[in-house]
N, C-alpha and C positions, 0 to 999 in steps of 0.2 A: 591864870589858870594857862595851863601849856593849849595852843592853840593846836587847834583837831585837823585832821585831811577831808578834803572834799571830794565826793566822786556825783558820777553820775550811774542809774541802774535803767534798763530796758527790758521788756519781757520779749520783745520783736512783736509787739502790736500790731496788726494791720493797720494802717494809716489811710489816708484818703487823695485823691487827688484834687484840684482845684473847685471841680463840679461837686467835690463832695462824696463820688464814689470810691469802694475799695479798690486798693493797688492789690497789682498781683503779687505772691511770696517771693520769689525773683527779686522786683526792683525794691520789695520792701528791703531786703537782706542787703543789697545794691545800698538802700540811703542809709541802712545803720550803719555801714562799715566810713559813709564820708557822715555819720554825727559823731561817731569814737574821733577822726581824723580833728574835727573841728573840735572835741574834748580836749585833747593833747594839744592843739595851740591855743586854747583857753586858759592853758596852765592848771587842770585839772589834775587831780592825785589818782583816779581809777573810773575804770569803768569796766561796767557787770553786764554780762548777756546771761537773762532765763532761759531756763530749757520748757517747752510745751509741746503737746502731741494732741494740737488741737486746730482750726481752719482760724480762729482769729488771731493764731500769732505765728510769726513766719521761721521761728526758730526751735528748731527740737535738737540742733546739736552745737551747742554753743562756744565749743573748743573748736570747731573748724570755722566760725565765723571770726573768733579772736585770733585764730593764727592768721587771717586775713588781716584783721588789723596791727596785729603786732609788724608787718611788714613795711604800712603805712604812718605808722605812728613812733615818734623817737624815747620818751617817758610817762608817758601812762599806765598804771599797773593796769592788767587785766585778769580778769575774773568772770567766774560763773554767778549768776544768782535767779535761784541754784541749779547745780548740779540733783539731779533728783537722786538720791543714793540708794535709796531703797528698792527702784527696779536697775541698777546699775550693778555694777563687776567692780569692787574696789581695786583691783589690781589692775584694768583699764581706765579705771580714773587716775588712779596715778599715772600710768604710763603715759598717757594723755596729757596731762597738766606737765609732766616731768618737758614732753618734748615740746610742748608752748614755754614753757620756761627757757629753752634752751633757744627757739627761734626769737624770743622776745627780750633775750639776753637776759634774764633772772625777774621780769616780770610777772611774771602768774601766780593766782592765787587761787583757791578754789574754798567755793560758799557750799558746803553741802546741806542738804535740808531735805525735809519729806515732799514738796514741790506743793503749790498751791491749787492744783488739780489733781487727778487720780489717774487719766488715762493712759500714761504709761504701764499700769498694773496690766490690766488684759493685754496691752501690747507687746508685751516683753514675756507674757504669761507666768506672771506674780498671783497671787492669790491676795485680793486684803485682806482676807481673814489674818493673815501674815504680816499685815500691816506695825505693829510694835517691834516682834523681833527680826524683821527683816533689817529694820531701822540701827535696832540697837547692835545685833550684831556686824552691819557691814560698815558702822562709825566705828566698833572696837579694832576692824581688821584695818580700816583705811589711817587709822590713828598708828598704829605698827608700819604699815607702809610707808610714811611720812618720815622715818625715823631713819629708812635708808640703812637699814640693817639688814643681818638675814630676820626673815617672821616664820616662827613657830605659831602657827592659829587652826582652832579645829570650832567647828560650829553645825547648826543645822540647816543653813542655807547654803552654801558651797562647798568644795571641795577644800580638803584641811591642805594645810602648807606644810611644811620642815624645814627647817633653813633654808626657807626659799629667798634669792637674792631678785630684787624687781630692778630693770635698765629700761630709760636712759637715767642715772643719778645725775643731780644737778649741782652747782655751784656752791651754793647757800641754801638750799632747803625749800621749801613750797611755805608760802605763810598760808593756813587754812581757817576757816570759821565754820559754827554751824549756824545756819539761818532757823529762828525762833520767835514762833509768831505770839508767844505767851503763858505758854505753859511752865510752870514751875519744875514739873520735871524738866522738861527739856533743859532749862537753864543750867541745872545740878548735872545732868547728863555731858551738857556740852563742857563745865567745866572739869569733869572726873577725865574726861579724855583730853584734856589738854588743849582744846580748840579757842580761838578768839568768838564774841558772842556778837550774830550778827543780829539784831533788834528788827523785825519786819513789823513796822507801827504802822497799820493803813485806816487807823479811824481812831475814834475820839480823841483826848489831851495825851501828851506824852507824858504826865506826869503820873499817869498810871501806871509807868511802866521803872518808878523809882525802886519800889519792891523788888524786882527782877535784877537792875545793875546793884543793889546790894547785897541780894543772894548769890551771885555770882562771883562775887569779890568774897565771901563768907565762905562758899564751898572749894573754891580755891583753897586758902587759906585752910584747911579741914583736912584739903586731899596732899595741904606739902608741896602746893603750884607756884612760881610764881604769878605775877599779875599778868593777864590778859588782855588787850583789846576787847573794846566797845563799841561797835559802829550802830548807826539808826540808818534802815532803808525805808523813805516815805514818798509818796505820790505829790507829783507837782508839775508846775509851771512858770516862766517866768514873760514876762510881757512888756512893751513900753505903759502900760497902765493895769491897775487893779479891774478895769472895767475891761477894758480886753482881754485879761487874761479868762475872767471867770465865763466871757461871752465865749471864747475858745472850747473853754472843758466842759459846760454846764450840760447842753445835749450827750456828749460821751458818757459823762457819768451817771447821767439817768437813766441810761440805756444798759449799764456795767451793772449799776443796782439791783435795774428790775432782771438782769439777769442772773444776778447771784440769789433773788429768791427764787427763782425756779432751779438752779443747778445746787445750791448749796442751804438752803432753806435761813436766806438770811430775811429778817423781817423789812416790809415793802419800807422804802423813803416814805419820809414826811415832808408835812409843809417846815423849810425852814432848815432840813439837815444839811442840803449842801454848804449853804450861808455859816451854819455853825462850823461845817468840819473847815472850810475857810479861815475863820476867824478865831474859832480856838481850839480845831480839833488837829488831823494831822493830813490837810491838803493844803499844800505849801503853793499857795497861787498869787497872783499878782505882779505888783511892779516890781523892781529889783527893791527897793529901801524894803516895801512889805514883808517883802519874802525874806530878806536879812532880818531883819528885824524879830520875824520867828523864829525863823533857823536859829539865830544867838540864844534865844530862850530857853529851845526845847536843847540844844548845846549842855548851857550854864544848867538846866533842871538835872540833866542827867548826867553829866561827865563823860560824854561819850568822846572817842577818839578818831570817830571818823562821821561824816552825815554826808549821807548817798540819796540824791535826790532824784525817786525813780519818775524820768523826765517822759515818756513816751504815753502820749495820751492819742487819742483818737483824733488828730486834727493833719495837717499838710505837713510833708518833711520841712516845705519851708518855716515854717512855724516852731518846729522843733529843733532846727538849726538855729534860729534866733534867740530861742531857750534855751538851749546849751550856751552861746556864748555870752549872753545875759549873765547866766550863772555863772560863770567862770570869767567874766571881766568888770563883772560890777557889784554880784550878791557876793562873792567870797573874801573881795577885798573890802566890803560894808562889814562884813561878817565879823573878821580878823582885826578891824577896828573897835568892834564893839565889844568883840572878848578882851583884847587887850584893854579897852576902859575900866 
């Protein structure tokens, strides 16, 4: 099989100091830039930064952080994971990423999505009752803008455009994806507008998503479009041993699950949930050998073009730096060897 790309993603989650206290947002952002530099040095293909507007995440402007990273890195591709398109303006999204593409010498990518949380809607004056139409119309417009041709468009969510050119233009276009959490309708829409499919698999076994990768391929065929890439984004952390990795992640994972019970109506974690996610689910935690075996199995099952490890866990910056280095220097070569076999 074709050997895929490998990346890392961060939501800019607030990390802690050596005493276990949360770090201030400015320090988290500066540390994040250093983590991206480490990912570039480790030979990884992609570094993604998420957009959030809440206290437990430090990054609300991914493009600004990515521009800082562009000046410190050489070859790693840089993108959002995700840009909350529903509460943004597609013209400004295009302009910002085209500018990022220029300063990074052609390394910018857009991953557009609805976002994991909804704080941006009231913050920027959008009504959650318009959740569906906002994303549908803005994704349609973004697809038109990415052609870098004059755009004529009208809808209900912003002013129309008539033969409008948008600048700056890029040298080779911007690679663009849509982040999808598992809705068949979202998969088909991603295919209809010609974006790559960026699957957020954050729980349960990866083979549940075979139906979505198959659906994406069928939808592209029906729309008469060429093959588009598929990426997987899943959480994890690499340490020198399985025991150390589980010890680092367990408390933060449990706090997150309990928080999601209140915020998103998730069921409370049951005894053994953490272990099941680590062993057979979508939590890629362990030694380089353990994580490599799990990633290789997922890539074989889904046939994806890129695997991104969402590496940011509520641990220390030093732990994250070690995880990135182990992932790039030991996990990825092991996965490539397994896939070559």
